[in-house]
C-alpha positions, 0 to 999 in steps of 0.5 A, spaced: 363 612 183 360 619 181 359 621 174 364 625 170 363 633 172 361 637 166 363 644 164 355 646 163 354 643 171 359 649 174 357 655 168 353 658 175 357 656 180 364 657 178 365 660 171 361 666 172 362 667 180 366 673 181 368 670 188 371 664 185 379 664 185 382 667 178 386 661 174 392 660 171 393 657 163 399 654 165 401 653 171 407 648 174 408 646 181 413 644 186 413 639 190 420 639 194 417 641 200 413 633 200 420 630 199 417 629 190 422 631 184 421 634 178 414 634 176 413 629 170 406 630 167 401 635 164 395 634 166 390 639 161 383 642 162 380 645 156 385 652 155 389 650 161 394 645 163 398 644 170 405 641 170 405 636 177 407 630 180 404 622 178 406 620 185 402 625 189 396 624 184 396 616 186 397 617 193 391 622 193 386 620 188 383 613 187 382 616 180 388 617 178 391 612 181 387 607 177 390 611 171 396 610 172 397 604 176 392 600 171 394 599 164 391 605 161 394 608 156 394 614 160 400 611 164 405 612 159 403 619 156 406 625 158 400 629 158 393 627 159 387 631 157 381 631 162 374 633 158 368 636 162 373 639 168 373 646 170 380 648 170 378 653 176 376 648 181 381 643 178 387 648 180 383 649 186 384 641 188 391 641 186 393 647 190 390 643 196 395 637 195 401 641 195 399 646 200 393 644 204 390 650 204 382 650 201 376 655 202 370 652 203 365 657 201 358 656 200 358 658 193 364 652 192 361 647 195 357 644 189 363 644 184 368 642 189 364 636 191 362 634 185 370 634 182 373 631 188 368 625 189 369 624 181 376 624 183 376 620 190 380 625 193 379 622 200 383 628 203 378 634 200 373 630 202 376 630 210 378 637 209 371 640 208 369 636 214 374 640 218 371 646 215 364 645 216 360 652 219 353 655 220 354 658 212 356 652 209 353 646 212 346 646 209 350 646 202 355 641 203 349 636 206 345 637 200 350 636 194 354 630 199 347 627 198 347 629 191 354 626 189 354 620 194 359 622 199 356 618 205 361 620 210 361 627 209 353 627 209 354 624 216 359 629 218 353 634 216 347 631 220 352 631 226 355 638 226 347 640 225 345 636 231 352 639 235 349 646 234 342 645 233 340 640 239 333 640 239 333 642 231 328 649 233 332 653 228 334 648 223 328 643 221 324 649 217 330 648 212 330 641 212 326 636 207 322 631 211 326 626 210 332 630 212 328 631 218 327 624 220 334 623 220 336 629 223 331 627 229 335 620 229 341 623 230 344 621 237 345 626 242 352 629 244 354 629 251 360 632 256 363 625 259 368 626 265 372 621 269 376 622 274 384 622 273 387 624 279 384 625 287 387 629 292 387 622 295 390 617 290 388 611 293 381 613 293 381 613 286 381 606 287 374 606 291 368 604 287 365 610 287 371 614 284 372 608 279 365 611 275 365 615 268 359 620 268 355 624 263 352 631 264 345 631 263 344 638 262 337 638 262 337 636 269 343 639 271 346 633 274 352 628 272 349 621 271 353 615 272 354 611 265 359 605 267 365 603 272 371 602 269 374 595 269 377 592 275 384 592 272 384 599 268 387 605 271 386 612 269 392 615 273 397 619 268 393 614 263 392 616 255 384 618 254 380 619 248 374 618 243 374 615 236 369 612 232 364 614 239 368 609 243 372 611 248 380 608 250 384 608 256 391 606 255 398 607 258 399 611 265 400 608 272 398 601 274 398 602 281 401 607 286 403 601 291 406 597 286 414 599 286 419 597 280 426 599 282 423 605 285 418 608 280 410 606 280 408 600 276 406 601 269 399 599 266 400 594 261 393 594 258 388 598 254 381 598 254 375 600 249 368 602 251 362 601 247 356 606 249 352 603 244 353 596 246 355 598 254 361 593 254 368 594 255 374 590 252 381 590 252 385 591 245 392 591 244 397 595 248 402 600 246 409 598 244 412 603 249 409 603 256 408 611 258 405 616 262 403 623 262 402 623 254 397 625 249 392 621 246 389 624 240 384 621 235 384 624 228 382 620 221 380 613 224 386 612 228 389 614 235 395 617 236 400 616 243 404 622 243 411 623 248 410 622 255 415 619 261 417 612 262 420 612 269 424 618 270 425 619 262 421 624 258 419 621 251 420 623 244 417 617 241 410 617 237 405 611 236 399 610 231 393 605 233 389 602 227 382 599 230 381 595 224 387 591 225 388 593 233 395 594 232 400 600 234 405 603 229 411 608 231 411 614 226 416 620 226 417 622 233 417 629 236 422 634 235 424 633 242 422 629 248 416 632 252 411 629 256 405 633 260 403 637 254 396 638 252 395 636 244 389 636 240 386 636 232 384 642 228 383 642 221 386 635 219 392 636 223 395 635 230 397 640 234 401 640 240 402 645 246 409 644 250 410 649 255 417 651 258 418 654 264 417 660 265 415 663 259 415 660 253 410 656 249 411 652 243 406 649 238 408 644 234 404 640 228 403 633 225 401 632 219 398 625 217 399 626 210 407 626 210 409 624 217 412 630 219 412 635 225 414 642 224 414 648 229 408 652 228 409 658 233 412 660 239 409 665 245 414 668 249 410 670 256 410 668 264 405 663 265 403 657 271 403 651 270 397 647 269 394 647 261 389 644 257 387 646 249 381 645 245 380 647 238 374 650 235 374 651 227 381 654 225 383 657 232 387 653 238 385 656 245 390 654 250 387 654 257 391 655 263 393 658 270 395 666 270 402 668 272 405 667 278 401 662 281 395 665 281 390 660 281 383 663 282 383 665 275 385 662 267 388 666 261 386 663 255 392 664 249 389 663 241 393 661 236 390 662 229 392 656 225 390 659 217 393 666 219 399 664 224 397 670 229 396 669 236 391 673 240 389 673 247 382 672 251 380 674 258 380 668 263 373 668 268 374 661 270 374 661 278 379 655 279 382 652 285 389 650 288 390 642 286 384 642 282 385 644 275 379 644 271 379 641 263 375 642 258 371 639 252 367 642 246 360 640 243 358 645 237 360 652 238 360 651 246 365 649 250 365 646 257 370 648 262 370 643 268 372 641 275 369 639 282 367 646 283 362 647 278 361 646 270 361 652 266 359 653 258 362 659 254 359 660 247 364 661 242 362 667 238 367 670 232 373 667 236 370 671 243 367 667 249 361 668 252 360 666 259 354 662 260 350 660 267 355 655 271 353 648 272 354 643 276 360 641 278 363 634 277 362 630 283 369 628 284 375 631 287 381 632 283 382 633 276 377 630 271 379 629 264 373 631 259 371 628 253 364 628 249 360 621 247 353 620 243 349 616 248 344 612 246 337 613 248 336 606 252 336 603 260 343 602 262 346 597 266 346 598 274 353 601 275 355 601 282 353 608 287 
């Protein structure tokens, strides 16, 4: 555990800085939106007093859980003095617990990390991880090392490697030990696998059962591995968690029919690029296809989909540590073929209602609740995917009136709750919809025709020179993996 933060340690970074938010002398928190009753404890930091909830503090902070549950004298007190804490910083952390909002400016990093690491507030660390950017990354790296927040330190190195692949613009700012660790970071690659083919039977040919990665230096797609013989990617859920690839659900085979519907895949698979090996994992409780599989906070979420001719409302979460699935709160209503991604510690699902309505729903793992975030009414064609960068969701799809030769990009800022739009540049093809993935601040849009990168600059997409397209027909499922620098097993041509 980090040492107790002292007021003197933050005199320069909090109390004297004009950019730090002003604090309240007395503040009472309302937790009704979190299902909490009346606040039941006072926390005091010098002159400032905060009326808050023991249950929330114990849930979000290992420090307070130990205080309230281990028989310490504070567990019976209605008022607890917190010596050495900055009232301003502590108020920001409490505000975050109730609202989920916390600004992560350079000037605040040291104070936030010192307090949050001492209080062992994991959700704050995760929030800072999601808010890494070019402005605050060096401060996060420096102070996560100082206060021993190893997960956040790893994320800072990962951010630097993804944004500065070769390090020319960043190595001079790092100490020698940091330079060596930066150089040792594995490079992240764009990876693709076919999920639909013009001739569906060809998906079972060896050449179509390859997972391939994009070597940007050579402008070629290279073979990574072959799918297991009993693994299908037709309408399956595919996601990366902890740098391992997971495939679950979907249809087993177009030629096996049960009650006039194709048989469902009843197995689930995991590929570990470090070991270059496949393994089977426990399948979902509910068989489903055409659903979203999303990774967040060390778990996988299988959202909605279809079983037979029926859309599903259920959501399951997979814990790789226990190899188990559990049901969580269902979608507000049944949905399939939707787009989903993560942003700022939440899951966002984009549902399209033909011909002109797009709904955005947000799921919070902390509260296990879904809520409607936004609705956009504008005519669109089918076919869409969604990626996120910082606090903006980018919904990418075909143009209106079945215009397959271009795409449109709708942008939703989850902080301001505002919609905007970008002009689409992508040359699409009918029946060959593209998919997207992000590395650093570069969005890669992929189909057989080309791989087209865009650099995100101030929420605008700047088109870069086109690259080689994915060398297979049909829609490609794209994701990213950090790949080891070692020879790989031979896979079929």
